[in-house]
SEBA-681582 format. One record per residue: residue number from 1; residue in three letters; chain; x, y, z of N, C-alpha, C in turn. Coordinates in nm, 4 decimals, m for minus. Last residue first. Layout:
BEGIN
GUBA  torpa  tordren  nulum        nX        nY        nZ       caX       caY       caZ        cX        cY        cZ
GUBA    NUM      ALA      A         X         Y         Z         X         Y         Z         X         Y         Z
...
***
This chain:
BEGIN
GUBA  torpa  tordren  nulum        nX        nY        nZ       caX       caY       caZ        cX        cY        cZ
GUBA    148      UNK      A    2.8419   m2.0457    1.1020    2.9648   m2.0079    1.0652    3.0977   m2.0087    1.1494
GUBA    147      UNK      A    2.6341   m2.0546    1.2614    2.6787   m2.1713    1.2116    2.8085   m2.1519    1.1535
GUBA    146      UNK      A    2.5375   m1.7965    1.3110    2.5959   m1.8469    1.4276    2.6726   m1.9949    1.3605
GUBA    145      UNK      A    2.4154   m1.7378    1.0714    2.5300   m1.6809    1.0842    2.6115   m1.7368    1.1988
GUBA    144      UNK      A    2.1678   m1.8706    1.1038    2.2680   m1.9144    0.9987    2.4157   m1.8614    1.0183
GUBA    143      UNK      A    2.0710   m1.7305    1.3179    2.0899   m1.8741    1.3319    2.1849   m1.9214    1.2155
GUBA    142      UNK      A    2.0193   m1.4658    1.1922    2.1198   m1.4855    1.2900    2.1550   m1.6323    1.3276
GUBA    141      UNK      A    1.8389   m1.5502    0.9820    1.9658   m1.4989    0.9349    2.0683   m1.5182    1.0566
GUBA    140      UNK      A    1.6269   m1.6200    1.1630    1.6799   m1.7169    1.0523    1.8173   m1.6581    1.0141
GUBA    139      UNK      A    1.5717   m1.3795    1.2863    1.6168   m1.4967    1.3725    1.6797   m1.5940    1.2810
GUBA    138      UNK      A    1.4914   m1.2178    1.0516    1.6029   m1.1962    1.1441    1.6728   m1.2858    1.2311
GUBA    137      UNK      A    1.2539   m1.3432    0.9792    1.3785   m1.3750    0.8971    1.5049   m1.3201    0.9692
GUBA    136      UNK      A    1.0945   m1.3077    1.2236    1.1271   m1.4410    1.1891    1.2481   m1.4440    1.0934
GUBA    135      UNK      A    1.0816   m1.0170    1.1982    1.1433   m1.0746    1.3318    1.1840   m1.2269    1.2810
GUBA    134      UNK      A    0.9402   m1.0151    0.9252    1.0881   m0.9575    0.9472    1.1601   m0.9976    1.0795
GUBA    133      UNK      A    0.6983   m1.1272    1.0027    0.7799   m1.1820    0.8970    0.9282   m1.1374    0.9217
GUBA    132      UNK      A    0.6168   m0.9500    1.2239    0.6275   m1.0996    1.2342    0.7200   m1.1623    1.1327
GUBA    131      UNK      A    0.5995   m0.7104    1.0728    0.6854   m0.7305    1.1970    0.6989   m0.8714    1.2202
GUBA    130      UNK      A    0.4073   m0.7701    0.8746    0.5439   m0.7379    0.8337    0.6534   m0.7577    0.9550
GUBA    129      UNK      A    0.1898   m0.8225    1.0315    0.2474   m0.9303    0.9321    0.3954   m0.9037    0.8919
GUBA    128      UNK      A    0.1401   m0.5560    1.1227    0.1768   m0.6780    1.2237    0.2465   m0.7842    1.1509
GUBA    127      UNK      A    0.3065   m0.3079    0.9433    0.1953   m0.3735    0.9863    0.2426   m0.5097    1.0671
GUBA    126      UNK      A    0.5270   m0.0212    0.9928    0.5070   m0.1811    0.9579    0.3833   m0.2462    1.0190
GUBA    125      UNK      A    0.5461    0.2236    1.0888    0.4513    0.2164    0.9647    0.4426    0.0554    0.9253
GUBA    124      UNK      A    0.7138    0.1785    1.3189    0.5685    0.2014    1.3463    0.4846    0.1924    1.1993
GUBA    123      UNK      A    0.9768    0.1226    1.3284    0.8757    0.0226    1.2652    0.7301    0.0546    1.2746
GUBA    122      UNK      A    1.0670    0.3383    1.4637    1.1218    0.3238    1.3232    1.0128    0.2298    1.2563
GUBA    121      UNK      A    0.9604    0.3016    1.7282    0.9130    0.4187    1.6433    0.9549    0.4134    1.4997
GUBA    120      UNK      A    1.1008    0.0872    1.7945    0.9303    0.0532    1.7794    0.9029    0.1958    1.6986
GUBA    119      UNK      A    1.3534    0.1636    1.8176    1.3194    0.0557    1.7123    1.1622    0.0576    1.6927
GUBA    118      UNK      A    1.3193    0.3246    2.0424    1.3540    0.4004    1.9127    1.3184    0.3035    1.8055
GUBA    117      UNK      A    1.2495    0.1342    2.2185    1.1504    0.2263    2.1986    1.1865    0.2835    2.0489
GUBA    116      UNK      A    1.5021   m0.0157    2.2355    1.3709   m0.0756    2.1797    1.2656    0.0249    2.1557
GUBA    115      UNK      A    1.6457    0.1901    2.3567    1.7011    0.1333    2.2220    1.5702    0.0728    2.1505
GUBA    114      UNK      A    1.5388    0.1959    2.6004    1.5504    0.3198    2.5028    1.5763    0.2767    2.3746
GUBA    113      UNK      A    1.5770   m0.0594    2.6864    1.4425   m0.0031    2.6770    1.4391    0.1056    2.5874
GUBA    112      UNK      A    1.8496   m0.0476    2.7101    1.7806   m0.1618    2.6133    1.6271   m0.0886    2.5918
GUBA    111      UNK      A    1.8786    0.1304    2.9086    1.9443    0.1625    2.7738    1.8738    0.0732    2.6842
GUBA    110      UNK      A    1.7566    0.0003    3.1272    1.7176    0.1331    3.0891    1.7493    0.1708    2.9345
GUBA    109      UNK      A    1.9180   m0.2284    3.1392    1.7599   m0.2373    3.1247    1.7195   m0.1116    3.0629
GUBA    108      UNK      A    2.1659   m0.1205    3.2145    2.1448   m0.2099    3.0897    2.0107   m0.2111    3.0567
GUBA    107      UNK      A    2.1135    0.0020    3.4626    2.1528    0.0828    3.3453    2.1236    0.0059    3.2094
GUBA    106      UNK      A    2.0270   m0.2243    3.6085    1.9455   m0.1092    3.5761    1.9870   m0.0287    3.4735
GUBA    105      UNK      A    2.2820   m0.3852    3.6124    2.1590   m0.4491    3.5556    2.0509   m0.3153    3.5395
GUBA    104      UNK      A    2.4522   m0.1984    3.7455    2.4663   m0.2271    3.6031    2.3492   m0.2819    3.5423
GUBA    103      UNK      A    2.3073   m0.1950    3.9889    2.3164   m0.0713    3.9251    2.3566   m0.0980    3.7714
GUBA    102      UNK      A    2.3276   m0.4633    4.0662    2.2003   m0.4222    4.0482    2.2148   m0.2961    3.9795
GUBA    101      UNK      A    2.6408   m0.6238    3.9162    2.5694   m0.5483    4.0230    2.4269   m0.5011    3.9800
GUBA    100      UNK      A    2.7634   m0.8837    3.7476    2.6890   m0.7754    3.7272    2.6126   m0.7411    3.8552
GUBA     99      UNK      A    3.1001   m1.0272    3.8152    2.9558   m1.0379    3.8467    2.8770   m0.8922    3.8250
GUBA     98      UNK      A    3.3482   m1.1870    3.7006    3.2906   m1.0526    3.7039    3.1573   m1.0746    3.7228
GUBA     97      UNK      A    3.5516   m1.4117    3.8994    3.4625   m1.3936    3.7893    3.3983   m1.2542    3.8026
GUBA     96      UNK      A    3.8555   m1.5600    3.9190    3.7851   m1.4482    3.9654    3.6814   m1.4299    3.8429
GUBA     95      UNK      A    4.0054   m1.8477    4.0521    3.9310   m1.7977    3.9370    3.8609   m1.6854    4.0045
GUBA     94      UNK      A    4.1160   m1.9584    4.2653    4.2164   m1.8834    4.2032    4.1337   m1.8006    4.0801
GUBA     93      UNK      A    3.9317   m2.0962    4.3932    3.9539   m1.9836    4.4626    4.0542   m1.8829    4.3640
GUBA     92      UNK      A    3.6874   m2.2887    4.2794    3.8351   m2.2714    4.2561    3.8622   m2.1298    4.2881
GUBA     91      UNK      A    3.4275   m2.2889    4.3658    3.4932   m2.4236    4.3502    3.6508   m2.4148    4.3359
GUBA     90      UNK      A    3.3622   m2.0073    4.3761    3.3428   m2.1119    4.4985    3.4089   m2.2288    4.4797
GUBA     89      UNK      A    3.5595   m1.7530    4.2512    3.4831   m1.8709    4.2171    3.4656   m1.9787    4.3428
GUBA     88      UNK      A    3.5249   m1.4168    4.3756    3.6126   m1.5443    4.3772    3.5170   m1.6688    4.3311
GUBA     87      UNK      A    3.4361   m1.1468    4.1875    3.3985   m1.2477    4.2734    3.4913   m1.3724    4.2656
GUBA     86      UNK      A    3.4226   m0.8151    4.1110    3.4957   m0.9258    4.0974    3.4617   m1.0190    4.2300
GUBA     85      UNK      A    3.1224   m0.6271    4.0090    3.2309   m0.6529    4.1167    3.2893   m0.7892    4.0748
GUBA     84      UNK      A    2.9656   m0.3468    3.8530    3.0061   m0.4992    3.8440    3.1069   m0.5148    3.9662
GUBA     83      UNK      A    2.9168   m0.0942    3.8967    2.8169   m0.1581    3.7943    2.8504   m0.3159    3.8049
GUBA     82      UNK      A    3.0493    0.1014    4.0553    2.9627    0.0126    4.1382    2.8527   m0.0531    4.0212
GUBA     81      UNK      A    3.2577    0.2250    3.9295    3.1175    0.2976    3.9254    3.0074    0.2032    3.9813
GUBA     80      UNK      A    3.4546    0.0556    3.9852    3.4500    0.1911    4.0513    3.3280    0.2658    4.0451
GUBA     79      UNK      A    3.3847   m0.1312    3.7979    3.3864   m0.1565    3.9316    3.3684   m0.0367    4.0179
GUBA     78      UNK      A    3.4442   m0.0152    3.5636    3.2918   m0.0299    3.5842    3.2897   m0.0762    3.7391
GUBA     77      UNK      A    3.7158    0.0221    3.5720    3.6208    0.1408    3.5655    3.4936    0.1012    3.5943
GUBA     76      UNK      A    3.7807   m0.2524    3.5785    3.8246   m0.1595    3.6705    3.7333   m0.0456    3.6963
GUBA     75      UNK      A    3.6892   m0.3407    3.3294    3.6299   m0.3955    3.4442    3.6773   m0.2951    3.5726
GUBA     74      UNK      A    3.8742   m0.1838    3.1625    3.7157   m0.1629    3.1545    3.6578   m0.2247    3.2673
GUBA     73      UNK      A    4.1220   m0.3053    3.2434    4.0990   m0.1592    3.2817    3.9524   m0.1311    3.2488
GUBA     72      UNK      A    4.0460   m0.5664    3.1587    4.0908   m0.5464    3.3067    4.0758   m0.4056    3.3167
GUBA     71      UNK      A    4.0412   m0.5307    2.8742    3.9256   m0.5643    2.9495    3.9508   m0.5603    3.0967
GUBA     70      UNK      A    4.3073   m0.4518    2.8290    4.2156   m0.3526    2.7966    4.0781   m0.3948    2.8779
GUBA     69      UNK      A    4.4237   m0.6870    2.8830    4.4761   m0.5815    2.9498    4.3598   m0.4643    2.9426
GUBA     68      UNK      A    4.3310   m0.8890    2.6797    4.3061   m0.8978    2.8266    4.3316   m0.7716    2.9109
GUBA     67      UNK      A    4.1918   m0.7166    2.4052    4.3061   m0.7525    2.4749    4.2782   m0.7836    2.6163
GUBA     66      UNK      A    3.8714   m0.8101    2.2689    3.9672   m0.7074    2.3238    4.0715   m0.7809    2.3940
GUBA     65      UNK      A    3.6589   m0.9510    2.1864    3.7556   m0.9271    2.0926    3.8343   m0.8217    2.1327
GUBA     64      UNK      A    3.4472   m1.0231    2.3516    3.4563   m0.8714    2.3058    3.5506   m0.8486    2.2004
GUBA     63      UNK      A    3.5047   m1.2633    2.4144    3.3891   m1.2488    2.3619    3.3640   m1.1009    2.2919
GUBA     62      UNK      A    3.7634   m1.2284    2.5159    3.7464   m1.3079    2.4025    3.6088   m1.2898    2.3447
GUBA     61      UNK      A    3.7055   m1.0794    2.7558    3.7972   m1.0486    2.6462    3.7722   m1.0965    2.5220
GUBA     60      UNK      A    3.5381   m1.2733    2.8971    3.4758   m1.1456    2.8451    3.5659   m1.0835    2.7398
GUBA     59      UNK      A    3.7237   m1.4776    2.9646    3.6063   m1.4847    2.8671    3.5476   m1.3622    2.8075
GUBA     58      UNK      A    3.9043   m1.3178    3.1083    3.9306   m1.3837    2.9871    3.8104   m1.4234    2.9007
GUBA     57      UNK      A    3.7629   m1.2406    3.3206    3.8096   m1.1512    3.2249    3.8460   m1.2016    3.0989
GUBA     56      UNK      A    3.4619   m1.4785    3.3365    3.6151   m1.4331    3.3806    3.6480   m1.3134    3.3039
GUBA     55      UNK      A    3.1182   m1.4044    3.4242    3.2440   m1.4839    3.3531    3.3626   m1.4028    3.3873
GUBA     54      UNK      A    2.7707   m1.4273    3.4886    2.9164   m1.4280    3.5497    3.0304   m1.4880    3.4462
GUBA     53      UNK      A    2.5525   m1.4059    3.2068    2.5849   m1.4238    3.3792    2.7355   m1.4117    3.3680
GUBA     52      UNK      A    2.4590   m1.3407    2.9741    2.5257   m1.4777    3.0059    2.5570   m1.5028    3.1409
GUBA     51      UNK      A    2.3369   m1.0925    2.9739    2.2711   m1.2053    2.8992    2.3394   m1.3267    2.9283
GUBA     50      UNK      A    2.4866   m0.9351    3.1388    2.3495   m0.9356    3.1724    2.2800   m1.0654    3.1012
GUBA     49      UNK      A    2.7379   m0.9714    3.0100    2.7212   m1.0188    3.1615    2.5823   m1.0344    3.1863
GUBA     48      UNK      A    2.7014   m0.8478    2.7859    2.7402   m0.9848    2.7888    2.7360   m1.0516    2.9269
GUBA     47      UNK      A    2.6252   m0.5822    2.8684    2.5273   m0.6763    2.7951    2.5581   m0.8262    2.8078
GUBA     46      UNK      A    2.8769   m0.5074    2.9732    2.7676   m0.5227    3.0780    2.6432   m0.5950    2.9947
GUBA     45      UNK      A    3.0211   m0.4792    2.7349    3.0465   m0.5666    2.8542    2.9531   m0.6093    2.9424
GUBA     44      UNK      A    2.8753   m0.2768    2.6006    2.8758   m0.4020    2.5510    2.9267   m0.5177    2.6415
GUBA     43      UNK      A    2.9250   m0.0587    2.7886    2.7780   m0.1089    2.7507    2.7852   m0.2615    2.7014
GUBA     42      UNK      A    3.1867   m0.0472    2.7573    3.1444   m0.0776    2.8817    3.0096   m0.1411    2.8679
GUBA     41      UNK      A    3.2102    0.0422    2.4868    3.2701   m0.0772    2.5349    3.2107   m0.1243    2.6652
GUBA     40      UNK      A    3.0689    0.2984    2.5218    3.0086    0.1964    2.4349    3.0736    0.0572    2.4773
GUBA     39      UNK      A    3.0878    0.4119    2.8777    3.1329    0.3914    2.7453    3.0644    0.2950    2.6464
GUBA     38      UNK      A    2.8699    0.5432    3.1245    2.9507    0.4242    3.0592    2.9679    0.4554    2.9200
GUBA     37      UNK      A    2.6987    0.7327    3.2474    2.8417    0.7354    3.2894    2.9182    0.6123    3.2234
GUBA     36      UNK      A    2.4421    0.8523    3.0234    2.5010    0.7612    3.1227    2.6400    0.7889    3.1431
GUBA     35      UNK      A    2.3650    1.0002    2.8008    2.3000    1.0280    2.9298    2.3290    0.9269    3.0544
GUBA     34      UNK      A    2.4937    0.8955    2.5860    2.5364    1.0033    2.6363    2.4943    1.0509    2.7742
GUBA     33      UNK      A    2.3613    0.6419    2.5240    2.4658    0.6370    2.6164    2.5150    0.7707    2.6594
GUBA     32      UNK      A    2.2244    0.7589    2.3099    2.1491    0.7073    2.4135    2.2485    0.7053    2.5277
GUBA     31      UNK      A    2.4264    0.7723    2.0980    2.3526    0.8876    2.1513    2.2667    0.8685    2.2923
GUBA     30      UNK      A    2.5098    0.5295    2.0788    2.5870    0.6180    2.1422    2.5346    0.7358    2.1913
GUBA     29      UNK      A    2.2587    0.4242    1.9360    2.3094    0.3754    2.0558    2.4156    0.4681    2.1435
GUBA     28      UNK      A    2.2727    0.5781    1.7024    2.1643    0.5921    1.8039    2.2079    0.5558    1.9427
GUBA     27      UNK      A    2.5102    0.4600    1.5917    2.5051    0.6098    1.6270    2.3994    0.6368    1.7103
GUBA     26      UNK      A    2.4397    0.1963    1.5846    2.5707    0.2472    1.6493    2.5606    0.3881    1.6904
GUBA     25      UNK      A    2.2197    0.2148    1.3856    2.1951    0.1647    1.5217    2.3336    0.2080    1.6172
GUBA     24      UNK      A    2.3672    0.3284    1.1834    2.2613    0.4027    1.2331    2.2329    0.3539    1.3929
GUBA     23      UNK      A    2.5356    0.1146    1.1090    2.5967    0.2494    1.1489    2.4859    0.3296    1.2164
GUBA     22      UNK      A    2.3514   m0.0692    1.0752    2.4567   m0.1210    1.1526    2.5167    0.0203    1.2047
GUBA     21      UNK      A    2.2425    0.0203    0.8195    2.1718   m0.0039    0.9316    2.2448   m0.0253    1.0474
GUBA     20      UNK      A    2.4767    0.0183    0.6487    2.4074    0.1357    0.6697    2.3202    0.1280    0.8176
GUBA     19      UNK      A    2.5148   m0.2597    0.6362    2.6019   m0.1601    0.6897    2.5527   m0.0365    0.7078
GUBA     18      UNK      A    2.2749   m0.3491    0.5349    2.3083   m0.3904    0.6544    2.4297   m0.2907    0.7134
GUBA     17      UNK      A    2.2943   m0.2262    0.2925    2.1813   m0.1885    0.3646    2.2161   m0.2322    0.5205
GUBA     16      UNK      A    2.5205   m0.3625    0.1670    2.5118   m0.2332    0.1791    2.3993   m0.1753    0.2987
GUBA     15      UNK      A    2.3921   m0.6317    0.1604    2.5352   m0.5936    0.2301    2.5396   m0.4519    0.2713
GUBA     14      UNK      A    2.1887   m0.5933   m0.0232    2.1643   m0.6323    0.1270    2.2948   m0.5944    0.2116
GUBA     13      UNK      A    2.3323   m0.5335   m0.2498    2.2260   m0.4518   m0.1854    2.2094   m0.4740   m0.0527
GUBA     12      UNK      A    2.4903   m0.7685   m0.2909    2.5592   m0.6476   m0.2713    2.4526   m0.5396   m0.2115
GUBA     11      UNK      A    2.2665   m0.9475   m0.3258    2.3677   m0.9692   m0.2163    2.4295   m0.8425   m0.1841
GUBA     10      UNK      A    2.1622   m0.8417   m0.5608    2.0841   m0.8505   m0.4415    2.1603   m0.8670   m0.3253
GUBA      9      UNK      A    2.3842   m0.8806   m0.7401    2.3265   m0.7465   m0.7195    2.2414   m0.7393   m0.5801
GUBA      8      UNK      A    2.4152   m1.1467   m0.7658    2.5074   m1.0701   m0.7013    2.4741   m0.9338   m0.6553
GUBA      7      UNK      A    2.1172   m1.3242   m0.6676    2.1885   m1.2581   m0.7625    2.3068   m1.1786   m0.6947
GUBA      6      UNK      A    2.0463   m1.6468   m0.5672    2.0923   m1.5069   m0.5285    2.1563   m1.4467   m0.6356
GUBA      5      UNK      A    2.0152   m1.9210   m0.6241    1.8964   m1.8302   m0.6246    1.9157   m1.6869   m0.5906
GUBA      4      UNK      A    2.2960   m2.0433   m0.4544    2.1868   m2.0709   m0.5247    2.0718   m1.9560   m0.5108
GUBA      3      UNK      A    2.5755   m1.8223   m0.3969    2.4915   m1.9192   m0.3695    2.3476   m1.9279   m0.4549
GUBA      2      UNK      A    2.8195   m1.6749   m0.6074    2.7086   m1.6397   m0.5189    2.6104   m1.7869   m0.5113
GUBA      1      UNK      A    3.1505   m1.5978   m0.6311    3.0439   m1.6973   m0.6587    2.9286   m1.6650   m0.5455
***
């Protein structure tokens, strides 16, 4: 069943385009990461910390949909590369949070800059009105998806 005013063909077409776009973004993102000493899962973890601040390994593993042990290994490797450090919570010494270090922040900012540059080259034939509308529609789509 398709919601109001949407044909099954339109929805199928959009789903297919999103899938292809996601695959290209993933491929380009991995290509950019080849110049760094981090893996794609480490990049995702660093992004979470960059955007949301310090969090426990449990919080991070839940957000990344990874097992606690996998996230612990990920954090261990990032800590060895001076990207993050474990910090005891001020209010509850039993709680350990993962804190993004300056090197981790630098890597994230560089990679995001390169990803943004790639996107700007892809969008170079779009006029300002198309960019504004597209950006607005992406935000609307994201907001609707967050409700689910």
